[in-house]
N, CA, C and O atoms as a GROMACS GRO file, in nm:
protein
  304
    1UNK      N    1  -0.832   0.594   0.002
    1UNK     CA    2  -0.711   0.530  -0.045
    1UNK      C    3  -0.685   0.398   0.029
    1UNK      O    4  -0.633   0.302  -0.027
    2UNK      N    5  -0.722   0.397   0.157
    2UNK     CA    6  -0.699   0.278   0.239
    2UNK      C    7  -0.763   0.155   0.175
    2UNK      O    8  -0.700   0.049   0.168
    3UNK      N    9  -0.886   0.168   0.129
    3UNK     CA   10  -0.957   0.055   0.071
    3UNK      C   11  -0.890   0.007  -0.057
    3UNK      O   12  -0.880  -0.114  -0.081
    4UNK      N   13  -0.844   0.100  -0.139
    4UNK     CA   14  -0.776   0.066  -0.263
    4UNK      C   15  -0.650  -0.015  -0.236
    4UNK      O   16  -0.629  -0.120  -0.297
    5UNK      N   17  -0.568   0.032  -0.144
    5UNK     CA   18  -0.444  -0.038  -0.109
    5UNK      C   19  -0.476  -0.175  -0.051
    5UNK      O   20  -0.408  -0.273  -0.083
    6UNK      N   21  -0.576  -0.182   0.034
    6UNK     CA   22  -0.612  -0.308   0.098
    6UNK      C   23  -0.653  -0.413  -0.006
    6UNK      O   24  -0.612  -0.529   0.004
    7UNK      N   25  -0.734  -0.375  -0.103
    7UNK     CA   26  -0.778  -0.468  -0.207
    7UNK      C   27  -0.659  -0.517  -0.289
    7UNK      O   28  -0.648  -0.637  -0.317
    8UNK      N   29  -0.570  -0.428  -0.327
    8UNK     CA   30  -0.454  -0.465  -0.408
    8UNK      C   31  -0.364  -0.560  -0.331
    8UNK      O   32  -0.325  -0.665  -0.383
    9UNK      N   33  -0.330  -0.526  -0.207
    9UNK     CA   34  -0.236  -0.606  -0.129
    9UNK      C   35  -0.295  -0.743  -0.094
    9UNK      O   36  -0.225  -0.844  -0.103
   10UNK      N   37  -0.421  -0.748  -0.057
   10UNK     CA   38  -0.483  -0.876  -0.022
   10UNK      C   39  -0.486  -0.971  -0.141
   10UNK      O   40  -0.480  -1.093  -0.124
   11UNK      N   41  -0.494  -0.917  -0.262
   11UNK     CA   42  -0.493  -1.001  -0.382
   11UNK      C   43  -0.354  -1.059  -0.409
   11UNK      O   44  -0.343  -1.161  -0.478
   12UNK      N   45  -0.251  -0.998  -0.356
   12UNK     CA   46  -0.114  -1.042  -0.383
   12UNK      C   47  -0.061  -1.147  -0.285
   12UNK      O   48   0.023  -1.228  -0.322
   13UNK      N   49  -0.109  -1.146  -0.162
   13UNK     CA   50  -0.049  -1.227  -0.056
   13UNK      C   51  -0.115  -1.363  -0.041
   13UNK      O   52  -0.227  -1.385  -0.088
   14UNK      N   53  -0.043  -1.455   0.025
   14UNK     CA   54  -0.097  -1.588   0.055
   14UNK      C   55  -0.187  -1.586   0.177
   14UNK      O   56  -0.279  -1.667   0.189
   15UNK      N   57  -0.162  -1.492   0.269
   15UNK     CA   58  -0.237  -1.484   0.394
   15UNK      C   59  -0.308  -1.348   0.404
   15UNK      O   60  -0.261  -1.260   0.476
   16UNK      N   61  -0.421  -1.331   0.333
   16UNK     CA   62  -0.488  -1.201   0.333
   16UNK      C   63  -0.542  -1.160   0.470
   16UNK      O   64  -0.566  -1.041   0.494
   17UNK      N   65  -0.562  -1.255   0.559
   17UNK     CA   66  -0.612  -1.223   0.693
   17UNK      C   67  -0.511  -1.144   0.775
   17UNK      O   68  -0.548  -1.069   0.865
   18UNK      N   69  -0.382  -1.159   0.743
   18UNK     CA   70  -0.278  -1.091   0.820
   18UNK      C   71  -0.250  -0.949   0.770
   18UNK      O   72  -0.170  -0.877   0.830
   19UNK      N   73  -0.315  -0.907   0.663
   19UNK     CA   74  -0.293  -0.774   0.607
   19UNK      C   75  -0.365  -0.669   0.693
   19UNK      O   76  -0.485  -0.679   0.717
   20UNK      N   77  -0.289  -0.569   0.737
   20UNK     CA   78  -0.346  -0.459   0.815
   20UNK      C   79  -0.306  -0.328   0.745
   20UNK      O   80  -0.188  -0.301   0.724
   21UNK      N   81  -0.406  -0.249   0.711
   21UNK     CA   82  -0.382  -0.122   0.643
   21UNK      C   83  -0.436  -0.010   0.732
   21UNK      O   84  -0.554  -0.011   0.770
   22UNK      N   85  -0.350   0.086   0.764
   22UNK     CA   86  -0.392   0.201   0.844
   22UNK      C   87  -0.365   0.329   0.766
   22UNK      O   88  -0.278   0.333   0.679
   23UNK      N   89  -0.441   0.431   0.799
   23UNK     CA   90  -0.429   0.559   0.728
   23UNK      C   91  -0.415   0.671   0.829
   23UNK      O   92  -0.492   0.680   0.924
   24UNK      N   93  -0.313   0.757   0.809
   24UNK     CA   94  -0.290   0.871   0.898
   24UNK      C   95  -0.282   0.998   0.815
   24UNK      O   96  -0.223   0.999   0.707
   25UNK      N   97  -0.340   1.103   0.867
   25UNK     CA   98  -0.331   1.235   0.803
   25UNK      C   99  -0.220   1.314   0.871
   25UNK      O  100  -0.219   1.328   0.994
   26UNK      N  101  -0.127   1.365   0.793
   26UNK     CA  102  -0.022   1.452   0.845
   26UNK      C  103  -0.015   1.575   0.757
   26UNK      O  104   0.053   1.576   0.654
   27UNK      N  105  -0.085   1.678   0.799
   27UNK     CA  106  -0.090   1.800   0.717
   27UNK      C  107  -0.168   1.773   0.590
   27UNK      O  108  -0.283   1.727   0.596
   28UNK      N  109  -0.108   1.801   0.476
   28UNK     CA  110  -0.175   1.778   0.348
   28UNK      C  111  -0.144   1.640   0.291
   28UNK      O  112  -0.188   1.606   0.181
   29UNK      N  113  -0.067   1.562   0.366
   29UNK     CA  114  -0.025   1.430   0.320
   29UNK      C  115  -0.097   1.321   0.397
   29UNK      O  116  -0.114   1.330   0.519
   30UNK      N  117  -0.138   1.219   0.326
   30UNK     CA  118  -0.198   1.101   0.388
   30UNK      C  119  -0.096   0.988   0.380
   30UNK      O  120  -0.041   0.960   0.273
   31UNK      N  121  -0.071   0.923   0.493
   31UNK     CA  122   0.022   0.810   0.496
   31UNK      C  123  -0.060   0.683   0.512
   31UNK      O  124  -0.135   0.667   0.608
   32UNK      N  125  -0.045   0.592   0.416
   32UNK     CA  126  -0.112   0.463   0.421
   32UNK      C  127  -0.006   0.360   0.456
   32UNK      O  128   0.087   0.336   0.379
   33UNK      N  129  -0.019   0.300   0.574
   33UNK     CA  130   0.078   0.202   0.620
   33UNK      C  131   0.022   0.062   0.600
   33UNK      O  132  -0.090   0.033   0.642
   34UNK      N  133   0.101  -0.024   0.536
   34UNK     CA  134   0.059  -0.160   0.508
   34UNK      C  135   0.147  -0.255   0.588
   34UNK      O  136   0.270  -0.249   0.581
   35UNK      N  137   0.084  -0.342   0.666
   35UNK     CA  138   0.157  -0.445   0.740
   35UNK      C  139   0.112  -0.581   0.690
   35UNK      O  140  -0.007  -0.610   0.683
   36UNK      N  141   0.210  -0.665   0.655
   36UNK     CA  142   0.181  -0.800   0.607
   36UNK      C  143   0.269  -0.899   0.683
   36UNK      O  144   0.364  -0.859   0.750
   37UNK      N  145   0.237  -1.026   0.671
   37UNK     CA  146   0.318  -1.130   0.733
   37UNK      C  147   0.457  -1.128   0.670
   37UNK      O  148   0.473  -1.095   0.552
   38UNK      N  149   0.558  -1.164   0.748
   38UNK     CA  150   0.695  -1.166   0.697
   38UNK      C  151   0.708  -1.253   0.573
   38UNK      O  152   0.785  -1.221   0.482
   39UNK      N  153   0.635  -1.363   0.569
   39UNK     CA  154   0.643  -1.455   0.455
   39UNK      C  155   0.586  -1.393   0.327
   39UNK      O  156   0.617  -1.439   0.217
   40UNK      N  157   0.504  -1.290   0.340
   40UNK     CA  158   0.443  -1.225   0.223
   40UNK      C  159   0.513  -1.097   0.180
   40UNK      O  160   0.474  -1.036   0.080
   41UNK      N  161   0.615  -1.055   0.253
   41UNK     CA  162   0.683  -0.929   0.220
   41UNK      C  163   0.736  -0.930   0.077
   41UNK      O  164   0.722  -0.830   0.005
   42UNK      N  165   0.796  -1.039   0.035
   42UNK     CA  166   0.852  -1.048  -0.099
   42UNK      C  167   0.747  -1.032  -0.207
   42UNK      O  168   0.773  -0.974  -0.313
   43UNK      N  169   0.628  -1.083  -0.181
   43UNK     CA  170   0.520  -1.073  -0.279
   43UNK      C  171   0.470  -0.930  -0.293
   43UNK      O  172   0.430  -0.888  -0.402
   44UNK      N  173   0.472  -0.855  -0.185
   44UNK     CA  174   0.423  -0.717  -0.188
   44UNK      C  175   0.529  -0.623  -0.244
   44UNK      O  176   0.496  -0.527  -0.314
   45UNK      N  177   0.655  -0.650  -0.214
   45UNK     CA  178   0.762  -0.563  -0.262
   45UNK      C  179   0.802  -0.600  -0.405
   45UNK      O  180   0.821  -0.511  -0.488
   46UNK      N  181   0.816  -0.728  -0.434
   46UNK     CA  182   0.852  -0.773  -0.567
   46UNK      C  183   1.001  -0.760  -0.594
   46UNK      O  184   1.075  -0.701  -0.515
   47UNK      N  185   1.044  -0.816  -0.706
   47UNK     CA  186   1.185  -0.808  -0.744
   47UNK      C  187   1.222  -0.664  -0.771
   47UNK      O  188   1.156  -0.594  -0.849
   48UNK      N  189   1.327  -0.619  -0.706
   48UNK     CA  190   1.378  -0.483  -0.717
   48UNK      C  191   1.269  -0.378  -0.688
   48UNK      O  192   1.275  -0.266  -0.738
   49UNK      N  193   1.170  -0.416  -0.606
   49UNK     CA  194   1.067  -0.322  -0.565
   49UNK      C  195   0.964  -0.288  -0.670
   49UNK      O  196   0.892  -0.189  -0.658
   50UNK      N  197   0.955  -0.369  -0.775
   50UNK     CA  198   0.865  -0.337  -0.886
   50UNK      C  199   0.718  -0.334  -0.845
   50UNK      O  200   0.644  -0.245  -0.886
   51UNK      N  201   0.676  -0.432  -0.766
   51UNK     CA  202   0.535  -0.436  -0.725
   51UNK      C  203   0.504  -0.320  -0.632
   51UNK      O  204   0.398  -0.257  -0.645
   52UNK      N  205   0.594  -0.291  -0.539
   52UNK     CA  206   0.574  -0.177  -0.449
   52UNK      C  207   0.564  -0.047  -0.528
   52UNK      O  208   0.480   0.038  -0.498
   53UNK      N  209   0.649  -0.031  -0.629
   53UNK     CA  210   0.644   0.089  -0.713
   53UNK      C  211   0.512   0.097  -0.789
   53UNK      O  212   0.454   0.205  -0.804
   54UNK      N  213   0.463  -0.018  -0.836
   54UNK     CA  214   0.336  -0.021  -0.910
   54UNK      C  215   0.220   0.017  -0.819
   54UNK      O  216   0.130   0.092  -0.859
   55UNK      N  217   0.221  -0.036  -0.696
   55UNK     CA  218   0.116  -0.001  -0.599
   55UNK      C  219   0.118   0.149  -0.573
   55UNK      O  220   0.014   0.214  -0.572
   56UNK      N  221   0.238   0.203  -0.553
   56UNK     CA  222   0.251   0.347  -0.526
   56UNK      C  223   0.204   0.430  -0.646
   56UNK      O  224   0.144   0.536  -0.629
   57UNK      N  225   0.232   0.382  -0.768
   57UNK     CA  226   0.191   0.455  -0.888
   57UNK      C  227   0.038   0.459  -0.900
   57UNK      O  228  -0.018   0.563  -0.935
   58UNK      N  229  -0.027   0.347  -0.872
   58UNK     CA  230  -0.173   0.342  -0.879
   58UNK      C  231  -0.234   0.435  -0.775
   58UNK      O  232  -0.328   0.509  -0.804
   59UNK      N  233  -0.180   0.430  -0.653
   59UNK     CA  234  -0.231   0.515  -0.545
   59UNK      C  235  -0.207   0.662  -0.576
   59UNK      O  236  -0.292   0.747  -0.550
   60UNK      N  237  -0.090   0.692  -0.633
   60UNK     CA  238  -0.059   0.831  -0.669
   60UNK      C  239  -0.157   0.883  -0.774
   60UNK      O  240  -0.201   0.998  -0.768
   61UNK      N  241  -0.190   0.799  -0.871
   61UNK     CA  242  -0.285   0.839  -0.975
   61UNK      C  243  -0.423   0.864  -0.915
   61UNK      O  244  -0.489   0.962  -0.950
   62UNK      N  245  -0.466   0.777  -0.826
   62UNK     CA  246  -0.596   0.794  -0.761
   62UNK      C  247  -0.596   0.918  -0.672
   62UNK      O  248  -0.696   0.990  -0.666
   63UNK      N  249  -0.485   0.943  -0.604
   63UNK     CA  250  -0.476   1.059  -0.515
   63UNK      C  251  -0.475   1.189  -0.594
   63UNK      O  252  -0.534   1.288  -0.551
   64UNK      N  253  -0.408   1.190  -0.708
   64UNK     CA  254  -0.401   1.314  -0.786
   64UNK      C  255  -0.540   1.351  -0.839
   64UNK      O  256  -0.569   1.469  -0.861
   65UNK      N  257  -0.623   1.252  -0.860
   65UNK     CA  258  -0.759   1.278  -0.903
   65UNK      C  259  -0.837   1.354  -0.796
   65UNK      O  260  -0.926   1.433  -0.826
   66UNK      N  261  -0.801   1.328  -0.670
   66UNK     CA  262  -0.865   1.396  -0.556
   66UNK      C  263  -0.781   1.514  -0.506
   66UNK      O  264  -0.813   1.573  -0.403
   67UNK      N  265  -0.674   1.547  -0.578
   67UNK     CA  266  -0.584   1.656  -0.544
   67UNK      C  267  -0.524   1.638  -0.404
   67UNK      O  268  -0.522   1.731  -0.323
   68UNK      N  269  -0.475   1.517  -0.378
   68UNK     CA  270  -0.413   1.485  -0.249
   68UNK      C  271  -0.275   1.426  -0.272
   68UNK      O  272  -0.241   1.387  -0.384
   69UNK      N  273  -0.195   1.420  -0.165
   69UNK     CA  274  -0.066   1.352  -0.170
   69UNK      C  275  -0.074   1.234  -0.075
   69UNK      O  276  -0.106   1.249   0.043
   70UNK      N  277  -0.044   1.115  -0.127
   70UNK     CA  278  -0.052   0.994  -0.047
   70UNK      C  279   0.081   0.921  -0.054
   70UNK      O  280   0.139   0.905  -0.161
   71UNK      N  281   0.129   0.878   0.063
   71UNK     CA  282   0.252   0.801   0.073
   71UNK      C  283   0.215   0.661   0.120
   71UNK      O  284   0.141   0.646   0.217
   72UNK      N  285   0.265   0.558   0.051
   72UNK     CA  286   0.240   0.419   0.091
   72UNK      C  287   0.365   0.366   0.158
   72UNK      O  288   0.473   0.366   0.098
   73UNK      N  289   0.350   0.322   0.282
   73UNK     CA  290   0.461   0.268   0.362
   73UNK      C  291   0.434   0.120   0.385
   73UNK      O  292   0.332   0.084   0.444
   74UNK      N  293   0.526   0.034   0.340
   74UNK     CA  294   0.509  -0.110   0.354
   74UNK      C  295   0.598  -0.160   0.466
   74UNK      O  296   0.720  -0.141   0.464
   75UNK      N  297   0.536  -0.224   0.565
   75UNK     CA  298   0.610  -0.275   0.682
   75UNK      C  299   0.580  -0.423   0.700
   75UNK      O  300   0.475  -0.473   0.660
   76UNK      N  301   0.676  -0.493   0.761
   76UNK     CA  302   0.659  -0.637   0.785
   76UNK      C  303   0.601  -0.665   0.919
   76UNK      O  304   0.580  -0.781   0.954
   0.00000   0.00000   0.00000
């Protein structure tokens, strides 16, 4: 999942070098944490969180295919 999120987020931002994606396992849940430059936060979240919701929907669909639960956490 980490690679999927990384590809999506790097395509959205102006500074792809500053994108850091980490993955943590907590029980049956995988947490994918995305860190981007403050100037790119708006691009990743989108108006009213639409882009963030879309990223989460894509990741959820990919995770359900593998019978996993994945949470995407976006941080600045």
